[in-house]
Backbone as numpy.savetxt, mean C-alpha at the origin, in Angstrom:
# Nx Ny Nz CAx CAy CAz Cx Cy Cz
14.53 13.72 19.32 13.97 14.48 18.21 13.51 13.50 17.12
12.32 13.76 16.55 11.75 12.87 15.54 12.48 13.05 14.20
12.68 11.95 13.47 13.28 12.06 12.13 12.43 12.95 11.24
13.07 13.60 10.28 12.34 14.51 9.39 12.35 14.04 7.94
13.48 13.54 7.47 13.58 13.10 6.08 13.37 11.58 6.00
13.12 11.09 4.80 12.96 9.64 4.64 14.25 8.90 5.01
15.40 9.48 4.69 16.67 8.84 5.07 16.80 8.75 6.59
16.38 9.81 7.28 16.43 9.79 8.75 15.45 8.76 9.32
14.26 8.68 8.72 13.30 7.68 9.17 13.86 6.27 8.97
14.45 6.02 7.82 15.02 4.69 7.53 16.10 4.35 8.55
17.01 5.27 8.82 18.10 5.03 9.78 17.54 4.77 11.18
16.53 5.54 11.57 15.92 5.38 12.89 15.24 4.01 13.00
14.45 3.66 12.01 13.69 2.41 12.05 14.63 1.20 11.97
15.71 1.32 11.21 16.66 0.20 11.08 17.30 -0.20 12.41
17.32 0.70 13.39 17.93 0.36 14.68 16.91 -0.17 15.70
15.62 -0.21 15.30 14.59 -0.72 16.20 14.48 -2.24 16.12
14.12 -2.87 17.23 13.89 -4.32 17.26 12.99 -4.65 18.44
12.50 -5.88 18.47 11.74 -6.38 19.61 10.51 -5.55 19.94
10.24 -5.44 21.26 9.06 -4.72 21.73 9.06 -3.27 21.29
10.24 -2.67 21.25 10.32 -1.26 20.84 9.83 -1.10 19.40
10.24 -1.99 18.51 9.81 -1.93 17.11 8.30 -2.17 17.03
7.82 -3.19 17.71 6.38 -3.49 17.68 5.56 -2.32 18.22
5.95 -1.77 19.36 5.21 -0.66 19.96 5.22 0.58 19.08
6.37 0.90 18.52 6.47 2.08 17.63 5.60 1.89 16.39
5.58 0.67 15.86 4.78 0.39 14.66 3.30 0.55 14.97
2.86 0.01 16.10 1.45 0.13 16.49 1.08 1.59 16.74
1.94 2.32 17.44 1.68 3.75 17.71 1.64 4.56 16.42
2.52 4.23 15.49 2.57 4.98 14.24 1.35 4.74 13.36
0.76 3.56 13.48 -0.35 3.19 12.60 -1.68 3.70 13.14
-1.68 4.97 13.51 -2.88 5.65 14.00 -3.01 6.98 13.28
-4.24 7.42 13.12 -4.50 8.65 12.36 -3.81 9.88 12.94
-3.76 10.07 14.27 -3.06 11.27 14.78 -1.59 11.34 14.36
-0.91 10.19 14.31 0.49 10.17 13.87 0.59 10.60 12.41
-0.30 10.04 11.58 -0.32 10.39 10.16 -0.60 11.88 10.00
-1.58 12.40 10.75 -1.91 13.83 10.68 -0.71 14.70 11.07
0.01 14.28 12.10 1.20 15.03 12.54 2.26 15.06 11.45
2.50 13.92 10.82 3.49 13.89 9.74 3.06 14.76 8.55
1.77 14.75 8.25 1.27 15.62 7.18 1.50 17.09 7.53
1.22 17.44 8.80 1.44 18.82 9.25 2.92 19.20 9.20
3.80 18.22 9.40 5.24 18.48 9.35 5.78 18.53 7.93
4.90 18.31 6.93 5.30 18.48 5.55 5.56 17.21 4.76
5.36 16.04 5.36 5.53 14.81 4.60 4.30 14.60 3.72
4.51 14.02 2.56 3.40 13.70 1.67 2.84 12.33 2.07
1.67 11.99 1.56 1.12 10.66 1.83 2.04 9.57 1.29
2.68 9.83 0.17 3.65 8.87 -0.38 4.82 8.68 0.58
5.31 9.78 1.17 6.40 9.69 2.16 5.95 8.90 3.39
4.73 9.16 3.84 4.21 8.47 5.02 4.07 6.98 4.74
3.58 6.65 3.56 3.49 5.24 3.19 4.89 4.61 3.20
5.88 5.35 2.75 7.25 4.83 2.75 7.74 4.58 4.18
7.37 5.43 5.12 7.71 5.21 6.53 7.13 3.87 6.99
5.88 3.59 6.59 5.28 2.31 6.95 5.96 1.14 6.25
6.41 1.35 5.03 7.18 0.31 4.33 8.46 0.02 5.12
9.13 1.07 5.61 10.33 0.88 6.43 10.00 0.08 7.69
8.89 0.45 8.35 8.51 -0.24 9.59 8.22 -1.72 9.36
7.37 -2.02 8.38 7.04 -3.43 8.15 8.23 -4.18 7.56
9.05 -3.50 6.79 10.27 -4.13 6.27 11.21 -4.54 7.40
11.35 -3.65 8.40 12.19 -3.96 9.55 11.59 -5.11 10.37
10.27 -5.11 10.50 9.62 -6.20 11.23 9.87 -7.53 10.52
9.76 -7.54 9.21 10.04 -8.76 8.45 11.50 -9.16 8.58
12.38 -8.16 8.54 13.82 -8.44 8.60 14.22 -9.11 9.91
13.55 -8.73 11.01 13.89 -9.31 12.31 12.96 -10.46 12.68
12.09 -10.86 11.74 11.24 -12.03 11.95 10.03 -11.81 12.84
9.55 -10.59 12.91 8.39 -10.30 13.75 7.10 -10.37 12.96
6.02 -10.71 13.66 4.68 -10.73 13.07 4.20 -9.29 12.89
3.61 -9.01 11.73 3.09 -7.69 11.42 1.77 -7.50 12.18
1.62 -6.41 12.95 0.37 -6.20 13.69 -0.80 -5.88 12.76
-1.98 -6.31 13.17 -3.20 -6.04 12.40 -3.93 -4.85 12.98
-4.78 -4.22 12.16 -5.58 -3.09 12.61 -4.80 -1.79 12.50
-5.50 -0.69 12.63 -4.87 0.62 12.56 -5.29 1.38 11.32
-4.64 2.51 11.10 -4.99 3.39 9.98 -4.66 2.77 8.62
-3.59 1.98 8.56 -3.17 1.34 7.31 -3.17 -0.17 7.49
-3.37 -0.90 6.40 -3.28 -2.35 6.42 -1.80 -2.72 6.26
-1.12 -2.89 7.38 0.31 -3.14 7.35 0.66 -4.48 6.71
-0.25 -5.44 6.82 0.01 -6.75 6.21 0.03 -6.60 4.69
-0.90 -5.83 4.15 -0.91 -5.59 2.70 0.34 -4.83 2.28
0.73 -3.83 3.06 1.95 -3.09 2.76 3.14 -4.04 2.77
3.19 -4.92 3.76 4.29 -5.88 3.85 4.31 -6.81 2.64
3.13 -7.26 2.22 3.04 -8.19 1.10 3.34 -7.53 -0.24
2.82 -6.33 -0.43 2.91 -5.69 -1.74 4.09 -4.74 -1.89
4.33 -3.89 -0.92 5.33 -2.83 -1.06 6.74 -3.30 -0.71
6.86 -4.29 0.15 8.19 -4.72 0.58 8.75 -5.81 -0.31
7.97 -6.29 -1.26 8.42 -7.43 -2.06 9.65 -7.10 -2.90
9.83 -5.81 -3.24 10.99 -5.46 -4.04 12.24 -5.21 -3.18
12.06 -5.08 -1.86 13.24 -4.87 -1.02 13.53 -6.07 -0.11
12.54 -6.92 0.10 12.71 -8.12 0.91 11.97 -9.26 0.24
12.44 -10.50 0.41 11.69 -11.61 -0.16 10.33 -11.74 0.54
9.33 -12.16 -0.21 8.01 -12.38 0.37 8.03 -13.58 1.30
7.24 -13.51 2.36 7.12 -14.66 3.27 6.34 -15.76 2.56
6.45 -16.99 3.07 5.70 -18.10 2.51 4.20 -17.82 2.55
3.73 -17.24 3.67 2.32 -16.92 3.82 1.87 -15.91 2.76
2.69 -14.90 2.50 2.35 -13.89 1.50 2.29 -14.51 0.11
3.23 -15.39 -0.19 3.25 -16.06 -1.50 1.99 -16.91 -1.66
1.61 -17.64 -0.61 0.39 -18.46 -0.67 -0.84 -17.59 -0.88
-0.91 -16.44 -0.18 -2.06 -15.55 -0.34 -2.12 -15.00 -1.76
-0.98 -14.64 -2.33 -0.97 -14.12 -3.70 -1.34 -15.21 -4.71
-0.82 -16.43 -4.50 -1.11 -17.53 -5.42 -2.56 -17.97 -5.35
-3.24 -17.73 -4.24 -4.63 -18.16 -4.09 -5.60 -17.30 -4.89
-5.17 -16.11 -5.31 -6.03 -15.25 -6.12 -6.02 -15.77 -7.55
-7.22 -16.10 -8.07 -7.31 -16.62 -9.42 -7.82 -15.54 -10.35
-7.28 -15.56 -11.55 -7.73 -14.60 -12.56 -9.08 -15.08 -13.11
-9.99 -14.17 -13.33 -11.32 -14.48 -13.82 -11.57 -13.65 -15.07
-12.13 -14.29 -16.10 -12.50 -13.54 -17.29 -13.80 -12.80 -17.01
-13.77 -11.50 -17.12 -14.95 -10.68 -16.94 -15.30 -10.04 -18.28
-16.60 -9.86 -18.54 -16.95 -9.21 -19.80 -16.40 -7.79 -19.82
-16.11 -7.35 -21.01 -15.58 -6.00 -21.15 -16.75 -5.03 -21.14
-17.04 -4.46 -19.97 -18.19 -3.58 -19.80 -18.05 -2.30 -20.61
-16.85 -1.88 -20.88 -16.66 -0.67 -21.68 -17.18 -0.89 -23.10
-16.82 -2.05 -23.71 -17.31 -2.34 -25.05 -18.82 -2.44 -25.08
-19.41 -3.07 -24.06 -20.87 -3.21 -23.99 -21.51 -1.83 -23.85
-20.93 -0.98 -23.01 -21.44 0.37 -22.82 -21.39 1.13 -24.15
-20.28 1.00 -24.87 -20.11 1.68 -26.15 -21.13 1.18 -27.17
-21.33 -0.14 -27.20 -22.33 -0.72 -28.10 -23.71 -0.15 -27.81
-24.10 -0.17 -26.54 -25.41 0.36 -26.14 -25.53 1.83 -26.50
-24.50 2.60 -26.31 -24.53 4.03 -26.62 -24.69 4.24 -28.11
-23.98 3.44 -28.93 -24.09 3.57 -30.37 -25.52 3.30 -30.84
-26.17 2.28 -30.25 -27.52 1.94 -30.64 -28.51 3.01 -30.21
-28.27 3.64 -29.07 -29.21 4.60 -28.53 -29.06 5.99 -29.13
-27.94 6.28 -29.76 -27.71 7.63 -30.27 -28.27 7.80 -31.66
-28.83 8.96 -31.92 -29.26 9.33 -33.26 -28.09 10.07 -33.90
-27.40 9.41 -34.79 -26.20 10.00 -35.38 -26.52 10.97 -36.51
-27.78 11.06 -36.91 -28.14 12.01 -37.97 -27.76 11.46 -39.34
-27.67 12.37 -40.32 -27.34 11.91 -41.68 -25.94 11.30 -41.74
-25.78 10.40 -42.68 -24.49 9.74 -42.89 -23.42 10.79 -43.19
-22.21 10.52 -42.73 -21.08 11.42 -43.01 -20.64 11.18 -44.45
-20.32 12.24 -45.20 -19.83 12.05 -46.56 -18.48 11.32 -46.55
-18.28 10.48 -47.53 -17.03 9.71 -47.65 -15.95 10.52 -48.28
């Protein structure tokens, strides 16, 4: 019988390892599985949490996260599991490689342009 609650999913996934864990993760990362869970009443947030459990278990047992599928499991592993498991060296390097860039504040420019283009009419009394 398939787990129904998040606690049941966590307990089920925690006992998976090896090929069984890899195969279940690959099978789960398909749209029909997601659709089935939605039909069974899980929210998208709950379903994402199931994937967090899966990739967290894969990291815990030292397995490579599979690529492809309905969700980007590598991103989930890097971003969502960081608060429950330490990030891998590869994930840390990928995060550190992103550089912050100063971009113009397009909202202020838009507001400036709008102010110039609008006819505000007579001055407001002070």
